[in-house]
C-alpha positions in Angstrom: -23.4 106.8 -28.4 -23.3 103.2 -27.4 -25.6 100.7 -29.0 -27.4 99.4 -25.9 -30.8 100.9 -26.5 -32.8 99.5 -29.5 -34.4 102.9 -30.0 -31.0 104.4 -30.8 -30.2 101.9 -33.6 -31.9 102.2 -36.9 -31.3 100.7 -40.4 -28.9 103.0 -42.4 -26.8 104.1 -39.4 -23.1 103.7 -39.6 -21.9 101.7 -36.6 -19.0 99.8 -35.1 -19.9 96.2 -34.1 -18.1 93.4 -32.3 -18.5 90.1 -34.2 -19.0 86.8 -32.3 -15.5 85.6 -33.4 -14.0 88.9 -32.1 -15.6 89.0 -28.7 -12.4 87.9 -26.9 -10.2 90.5 -28.6 -12.8 93.3 -28.8 -11.9 94.0 -32.4 -14.4 96.4 -34.0 -15.9 96.1 -37.5 -17.4 99.1 -39.2 -20.5 98.9 -41.3 -24.0 100.1 -42.1 -27.0 98.5 -40.3 -29.4 96.5 -42.5 -31.5 94.7 -39.9 -32.0 94.7 -36.1 -31.9 91.2 -34.7 -32.5 92.0 -31.0 -36.1 92.3 -30.0 -35.8 93.6 -26.5 -35.6 97.4 -25.8 -32.1 97.2 -24.3 -29.2 94.7 -24.1 -26.2 95.0 -21.8 -23.7 93.9 -24.5 -25.3 95.9 -27.3 -28.1 95.5 -29.8 -27.4 92.6 -32.3 -27.6 93.8 -35.9 -27.0 92.5 -39.4 -24.8 94.8 -41.5 -25.3 95.4 -45.2 -22.5 93.0 -46.1 -24.2 90.2 -44.1 -22.0 90.2 -41.0 -23.8 89.9 -37.6 -22.6 91.5 -34.5 -23.4 93.6 -31.4 -23.3 97.4 -31.7 -20.6 98.9 -29.5 -20.6 102.4 -31.0 -22.9 104.5 -33.3 -20.7 106.6 -35.6 -23.2 108.6 -37.8 -26.3 108.4 -39.9 -25.9 107.7 -43.6 
């Protein structure tokens, strides 16, 4: 699943995100969702989240629930 619909992304999910600094390269960072930062129902580049380690990025892939 991709992370373009807010209803698919929930705290506790394990996801791959693309951080702002990695947007040009497309490097993915794995982590667990702590907070959802995007308020709209969908976003073409992925829902913005804060991971449990404090990093912020847009969800590109949902891996599994914790």
